ChimeraX commands (.cxc) that place a marker at each C-alpha (Angstrom):
marker #1 position -3.08,34.32,4.32 radius 0.5
marker #1 position -1.96,34.82,0.73 radius 0.5
marker #1 position -1.05,31.67,-1.18 radius 0.5
marker #1 position -2.99,29.33,1.10 radius 0.5
marker #1 position -6.38,27.68,0.80 radius 0.5
marker #1 position -9.01,28.40,3.42 radius 0.5
marker #1 position -8.18,26.16,6.38 radius 0.5
marker #1 position -10.18,23.08,7.24 radius 0.5
marker #1 position -11.15,23.27,10.92 radius 0.5
marker #1 position -12.49,20.60,13.22 radius 0.5
marker #1 position -14.09,21.36,16.55 radius 0.5
marker #1 position -14.06,18.06,18.39 radius 0.5
marker #1 position -16.84,18.71,20.85 radius 0.5
marker #1 position -17.23,20.28,24.30 radius 0.5
marker #1 position -13.60,19.78,25.33 radius 0.5
marker #1 position -12.58,22.34,22.70 radius 0.5
marker #1 position -15.23,25.02,23.26 radius 0.5
marker #1 position -12.85,27.53,24.89 radius 0.5
marker #1 position -9.60,26.03,23.63 radius 0.5
marker #1 position -7.26,27.88,21.33 radius 0.5
marker #1 position -6.75,26.67,17.81 radius 0.5
marker #1 position -3.51,25.35,16.35 radius 0.5
marker #1 position -2.91,26.14,12.68 radius 0.5
marker #1 position -0.99,23.59,10.67 radius 0.5
marker #1 position 0.51,25.01,7.48 radius 0.5
marker #1 position 1.80,22.64,4.81 radius 0.5
marker #1 position 3.97,23.53,1.81 radius 0.5
marker #1 position 3.73,20.61,-0.67 radius 0.5
marker #1 position 6.78,21.70,-2.66 radius 0.5
marker #1 position 9.21,20.55,0.05 radius 0.5
marker #1 position 6.73,18.97,2.45 radius 0.5
marker #1 position 7.52,21.44,5.21 radius 0.5
marker #1 position 5.00,21.71,8.03 radius 0.5
marker #1 position 4.60,24.57,10.48 radius 0.5
marker #1 position 2.59,24.58,13.72 radius 0.5
marker #1 position 1.29,28.12,13.94 radius 0.5
marker #1 position 4.42,30.00,12.78 radius 0.5
marker #1 position 7.00,27.52,14.07 radius 0.5
marker #1 position 8.72,25.05,11.76 radius 0.5
marker #1 position 8.06,21.45,12.80 radius 0.5
marker #1 position 9.26,19.01,10.15 radius 0.5
marker #1 position 9.43,18.45,6.40 radius 0.5
marker #1 position 9.56,15.70,3.82 radius 0.5
marker #1 position 7.99,12.31,4.47 radius 0.5
marker #1 position 7.35,13.00,8.17 radius 0.5
marker #1 position 5.54,16.22,7.24 radius 0.5
marker #1 position 3.44,14.38,4.66 radius 0.5
marker #1 position 2.50,11.77,7.25 radius 0.5
marker #1 position 1.30,14.43,9.69 radius 0.5
marker #1 position -0.75,16.18,7.01 radius 0.5
marker #1 position -2.34,12.88,5.93 radius 0.5
marker #1 position -3.31,12.07,9.53 radius 0.5
marker #1 position -4.68,15.56,10.18 radius 0.5
marker #1 position -6.68,15.52,6.93 radius 0.5
marker #1 position -8.28,12.22,7.92 radius 0.5
marker #1 position -8.98,13.57,11.39 radius 0.5
marker #1 position -10.60,16.71,9.97 radius 0.5
marker #1 position -12.66,14.74,7.46 radius 0.5
marker #1 position -13.96,12.01,9.75 radius 0.5
marker #1 position -12.78,12.55,13.32 radius 0.5
marker #1 position -10.71,9.40,13.04 radius 0.5
marker #1 position -7.66,9.25,15.30 radius 0.5
marker #1 position -6.48,5.62,15.10 radius 0.5
marker #1 position -4.19,4.61,12.24 radius 0.5
marker #1 position -1.88,1.80,11.17 radius 0.5
marker #1 position 1.58,1.72,9.63 radius 0.5
marker #1 position 0.16,-0.60,6.98 radius 0.5
marker #1 position -2.26,2.01,5.66 radius 0.5
marker #1 position 0.59,4.53,5.50 radius 0.5
marker #1 position 2.69,2.05,3.52 radius 0.5
marker #1 position -0.23,1.61,1.10 radius 0.5
marker #1 position -0.27,5.40,0.62 radius 0.5
marker #1 position 3.47,5.28,-0.13 radius 0.5
marker #1 position 3.45,7.21,-3.41 radius 0.5
marker #1 position 1.19,9.91,-1.96 radius 0.5
marker #1 position 3.60,10.30,0.97 radius 0.5
marker #1 position 6.72,9.95,-1.21 radius 0.5
marker #1 position 7.91,6.99,0.85 radius 0.5
marker #1 position 11.16,5.42,-0.32 radius 0.5
marker #1 position 11.18,1.70,-1.11 radius 0.5
marker #1 position 12.93,0.79,2.18 radius 0.5
marker #1 position 10.25,-0.51,4.57 radius 0.5
marker #1 position 12.15,0.37,7.75 radius 0.5
marker #1 position 12.07,3.99,6.67 radius 0.5
marker #1 position 8.42,4.44,7.68 radius 0.5
marker #1 position 9.03,3.51,11.32 radius 0.5
marker #1 position 12.00,5.91,11.40 radius 0.5
marker #1 position 9.86,8.73,9.97 radius 0.5
marker #1 position 7.06,8.04,12.47 radius 0.5
marker #1 position 9.59,8.07,15.33 radius 0.5
marker #1 position 11.02,11.38,14.07 radius 0.5
marker #1 position 7.55,12.92,13.84 radius 0.5
marker #1 position 6.64,11.64,17.30 radius 0.5
marker #1 position 9.87,13.08,18.72 radius 0.5
marker #1 position 9.41,16.49,17.07 radius 0.5
marker #1 position 5.84,16.79,18.34 radius 0.5
marker #1 position 6.94,15.81,21.84 radius 0.5
marker #1 position 9.93,18.23,21.85 radius 0.5
marker #1 position 7.70,21.13,20.93 radius 0.5
marker #1 position 4.98,20.17,23.43 radius 0.5
marker #1 position 2.63,20.35,20.48 radius 0.5
marker #1 position -1.14,20.04,20.95 radius 0.5
marker #1 position -0.93,17.08,18.54 radius 0.5
marker #1 position 0.91,13.94,19.63 radius 0.5
marker #1 position 1.42,10.44,18.26 radius 0.5
marker #1 position 1.00,7.57,20.70 radius 0.5
marker #1 position 1.69,3.93,19.91 radius 0.5
marker #1 position -1.35,1.78,20.65 radius 0.5
marker #1 position -0.03,-1.58,19.50 radius 0.5
marker #1 position 2.23,-3.21,16.99 radius 0.5
marker #1 position 2.07,-1.08,13.86 radius 0.5
marker #1 position -0.78,1.00,15.30 radius 0.5
marker #1 position -0.86,4.52,16.66 radius 0.5
marker #1 position -3.25,7.28,17.66 radius 0.5
marker #1 position -3.24,10.96,16.76 radius 0.5
marker #1 position -3.96,12.68,20.06 radius 0.5
marker #1 position -5.50,16.11,19.59 radius 0.5
marker #1 position -5.48,18.60,22.46 radius 0.5
marker #1 position -6.78,21.69,20.66 radius 0.5
marker #1 position -8.92,22.66,17.72 radius 0.5
marker #1 position -7.03,22.09,14.49 radius 0.5
marker #1 position -6.92,24.13,11.29 radius 0.5
marker #1 position -5.03,22.88,8.24 radius 0.5
marker #1 position -3.84,25.31,5.55 radius 0.5
marker #1 position -2.39,23.92,2.36 radius 0.5
marker #1 position -0.20,26.03,0.10 radius 0.5
marker #1 position -1.66,26.43,-3.37 radius 0.5
marker #1 position 1.82,26.79,-4.79 radius 0.5
marker #1 position 3.00,23.22,-5.38 radius 0.5
marker link #1:1,2 radius 0.2
marker link #1:2,3 radius 0.2
marker link #1:3,4 radius 0.2
marker link #1:4,5 radius 0.2
marker link #1:5,6 radius 0.2
marker link #1:6,7 radius 0.2
marker link #1:7,8 radius 0.2
marker link #1:8,9 radius 0.2
marker link #1:9,10 radius 0.2
marker link #1:10,11 radius 0.2
marker link #1:11,12 radius 0.2
marker link #1:12,13 radius 0.2
marker link #1:13,14 radius 0.2
marker link #1:14,15 radius 0.2
marker link #1:15,16 radius 0.2
marker link #1:16,17 radius 0.2
marker link #1:17,18 radius 0.2
marker link #1:18,19 radius 0.2
marker link #1:19,20 radius 0.2
marker link #1:20,21 radius 0.2
marker link #1:21,22 radius 0.2
marker link #1:22,23 radius 0.2
marker link #1:23,24 radius 0.2
marker link #1:24,25 radius 0.2
marker link #1:25,26 radius 0.2
marker link #1:26,27 radius 0.2
marker link #1:27,28 radius 0.2
marker link #1:28,29 radius 0.2
marker link #1:29,30 radius 0.2
marker link #1:30,31 radius 0.2
marker link #1:31,32 radius 0.2
marker link #1:32,33 radius 0.2
marker link #1:33,34 radius 0.2
marker link #1:34,35 radius 0.2
marker link #1:35,36 radius 0.2
marker link #1:36,37 radius 0.2
marker link #1:37,38 radius 0.2
marker link #1:38,39 radius 0.2
marker link #1:39,40 radius 0.2
marker link #1:40,41 radius 0.2
marker link #1:41,42 radius 0.2
marker link #1:42,43 radius 0.2
marker link #1:43,44 radius 0.2
marker link #1:44,45 radius 0.2
marker link #1:45,46 radius 0.2
marker link #1:46,47 radius 0.2
marker link #1:47,48 radius 0.2
marker link #1:48,49 radius 0.2
marker link #1:49,50 radius 0.2
marker link #1:50,51 radius 0.2
marker link #1:51,52 radius 0.2
marker link #1:52,53 radius 0.2
marker link #1:53,54 radius 0.2
marker link #1:54,55 radius 0.2
marker link #1:55,56 radius 0.2
marker link #1:56,57 radius 0.2
marker link #1:57,58 radius 0.2
marker link #1:58,59 radius 0.2
marker link #1:59,60 radius 0.2
marker link #1:60,61 radius 0.2
marker link #1:61,62 radius 0.2
marker link #1:62,63 radius 0.2
marker link #1:63,64 radius 0.2
marker link #1:64,65 radius 0.2
marker link #1:65,66 radius 0.2
marker link #1:66,67 radius 0.2
marker link #1:67,68 radius 0.2
marker link #1:68,69 radius 0.2
marker link #1:69,70 radius 0.2
marker link #1:70,71 radius 0.2
marker link #1:71,72 radius 0.2
marker link #1:72,73 radius 0.2
marker link #1:73,74 radius 0.2
marker link #1:74,75 radius 0.2
marker link #1:75,76 radius 0.2
marker link #1:76,77 radius 0.2
marker link #1:77,78 radius 0.2
marker link #1:78,79 radius 0.2
marker link #1:79,80 radius 0.2
marker link #1:80,81 radius 0.2
marker link #1:81,82 radius 0.2
marker link #1:82,83 radius 0.2
marker link #1:83,84 radius 0.2
marker link #1:84,85 radius 0.2
marker link #1:85,86 radius 0.2
marker link #1:86,87 radius 0.2
marker link #1:87,88 radius 0.2
marker link #1:88,89 radius 0.2
marker link #1:89,90 radius 0.2
marker link #1:90,91 radius 0.2
marker link #1:91,92 radius 0.2
marker link #1:92,93 radius 0.2
marker link #1:93,94 radius 0.2
marker link #1:94,95 radius 0.2
marker link #1:95,96 radius 0.2
marker link #1:96,97 radius 0.2
marker link #1:97,98 radius 0.2
marker link #1:98,99 radius 0.2
marker link #1:99,100 radius 0.2
marker link #1:100,101 radius 0.2
marker link #1:101,102 radius 0.2
marker link #1:102,103 radius 0.2
marker link #1:103,104 radius 0.2
marker link #1:104,105 radius 0.2
marker link #1:105,106 radius 0.2
marker link #1:106,107 radius 0.2
marker link #1:107,108 radius 0.2
marker link #1:108,109 radius 0.2
marker link #1:109,110 radius 0.2
marker link #1:110,111 radius 0.2
marker link #1:111,112 radius 0.2
marker link #1:112,113 radius 0.2
marker link #1:113,114 radius 0.2
marker link #1:114,115 radius 0.2
marker link #1:115,116 radius 0.2
marker link #1:116,117 radius 0.2
marker link #1:117,118 radius 0.2
marker link #1:118,119 radius 0.2
marker link #1:119,120 radius 0.2
marker link #1:120,121 radius 0.2
marker link #1:121,122 radius 0.2
marker link #1:122,123 radius 0.2
marker link #1:123,124 radius 0.2
marker link #1:124,125 radius 0.2
marker link #1:125,126 radius 0.2
marker link #1:126,127 radius 0.2
marker link #1:127,128 radius 0.2
marker link #1:128,129 radius 0.2
view
């Protein structure tokens, strides 16, 4: 696809051998995120999803904390208001659930959540920032 880097792909073992692949496209200019060709979310919530997926692709890690997202505030363009992060996470969780996406966010404790991955994942980042 023109204007995009080669996607990072993670095959998470035998459960994904015959599974289809979901492509996540991210446009850094406005933070918009698409699942395959369908718009999902943009802005801070989109940045959060991309950060989680990048970490998942790099290390297989699926468990995260709100604290580590707050520490990455400038990278995610988080506003100064602390309550904003929980609102953005709730929005992202709702959008993923509404679209029956193969990626879901599940709360696992206070300030903790898990990225649940049901398909192989490919992440494409726009080179045009």
